[in-house]
C-alpha positions in Angstrom: -9.0 3.3 -14.1 -5.7 3.7 -12.2 -4.2 0.5 -10.7 -3.6 -0.4 -7.1 0.1 -1.4 -6.6 1.1 -3.6 -3.7 4.6 -4.2 -2.2 4.1 -7.5 -0.5 6.2 -10.5 0.6 3.6 -12.8 2.2 1.8 -15.0 -0.3 -1.4 -15.1 1.9 -1.7 -11.3 1.9 -0.8 -11.0 -1.8 -3.5 -13.5 -2.7 -6.0 -11.8 -0.4 -5.4 -8.4 -1.8 -5.5 -9.5 -5.4 -8.7 -11.4 -5.0 -10.4 -8.6 -3.1 -9.3 -6.0 -5.7 -10.4 -8.2 -8.6 -13.8 -8.7 -6.9 -14.1 -4.9 -6.7 -13.0 -4.7 -10.4 -9.9 -2.8 -9.5 -6.7 -3.4 -11.5 -4.0 -4.6 -9.1 -0.3 -5.5 -9.4 2.0 -7.0 -6.8 5.7 -6.3 -6.4 8.4 -7.7 -4.1 11.0 -5.0 -4.8 10.8 -1.2 -4.3 12.6 -0.4 -7.5 10.1 -2.4 -9.6 7.1 -0.7 -7.9 8.6 2.7 -8.3 9.5 2.1 -11.9 6.1 0.8 -12.8 4.6 3.8 -11.0 6.5 6.2 -13.2 5.1 4.5 -16.3 1.5 4.1 -15.0 0.7 6.1 -11.9 -1.3 4.1 -9.4 -4.2 5.5 -7.4 -3.1 3.6 -4.2 0.0 1.9 -3.0 -0.2 -0.8 -0.2 3.0 -1.5 1.6 3.8 -4.7 3.6 5.7 -3.1 6.5 6.5 -6.5 8.0 9.3 -8.3 6.2 9.8 -5.6 3.6 10.5 -2.6 5.9 13.5 -1.5 3.9 11.7 -1.8 0.6 8.7 0.1 2.0 10.9 3.0 3.2 12.5 3.1 -0.3 9.0 3.4 -1.9 7.9 6.1 0.5 11.1 8.1 -0.1 10.8 7.8 -3.9 7.2 8.9 -3.8 7.8 11.8 -1.5 10.7 13.1 -3.7 8.8 12.7 -7.0 6.3 15.5 -7.6 4.3 13.3 -10.0 4.0 10.5 -7.4 3.7 12.5 -4.2 -0.1 12.7 -4.5 -0.5 8.9 -4.7 -2.2 7.5 -1.6 0.1 5.2 0.5 -1.1 2.8 3.2 0.7 0.0 5.0 0.2 -2.9 7.4 2.3 -4.6 10.0 2.2 -7.0 12.9 0.8 -6.1 16.3 3.1 -4.4 18.7 5.4 -2.7 16.1 4.5 0.8 17.4 7.9 2.3 16.7 7.8 1.0 13.1 4.3 2.3 12.7 5.4 5.8 13.7 8.4 5.7 11.5 6.3 4.6 8.5 3.8 7.4 9.1 6.6 10.0 9.5 8.1 8.7 6.2 4.9 9.4 4.3 2.5 6.5 4.8 -1.0 8.0 5.3 -2.0 5.2 7.7 -0.5 2.0 9.0 -2.8 -0.8 10.0 -2.2 -3.9 12.0 -2.5 -7.0 9.9 -5.8 -8.0 11.5 -7.3 -4.5 10.9 -6.0 -4.5 7.4 -7.5 -7.9 6.6 -10.8 -7.1 8.2 -11.2 -3.7 6.5 -9.5 -4.5 3.1 -12.8 -4.2 1.1 -13.5 -0.8 2.7 -9.9 0.4 2.4 -9.8 -0.3 -1.4 -13.1 1.6 -1.9 -12.0 4.5 0.3 -8.6 5.0 -1.2 -9.3 4.0 -4.8 -12.6 6.0 -5.1 -12.0 8.7 -2.6 -15.0 7.7 -0.4 -15.1 7.9 3.4 -14.0 4.8 5.3 -15.4 3.2 8.4 -11.9 2.9 9.7 
């Protein structure tokens, strides 16, 4: 089973994502630097990458750029989350290759469903 990789700065979100993924029996790894996530992805391709677009914007754009340029990683699903009201950043992230960018509250509320949808290719309620 391919892992879920997470670029995350906030300990609350890291813990929440890890616990939710583990409860769903999905392998998960958290990173705080783009280079580490991209390097690990070239060794073991993830099925899903989750990007913290608040506080790690620069790192998130680096991940998106690397995945877009690498034919082996370009097919990996990429989603992100950010604070409310960051409409410009949301549009930039989506234009850079993020499949969907959620608000933090949407992301937290739908995390179980998102992991299932993106990891197993099932339809989402979102």
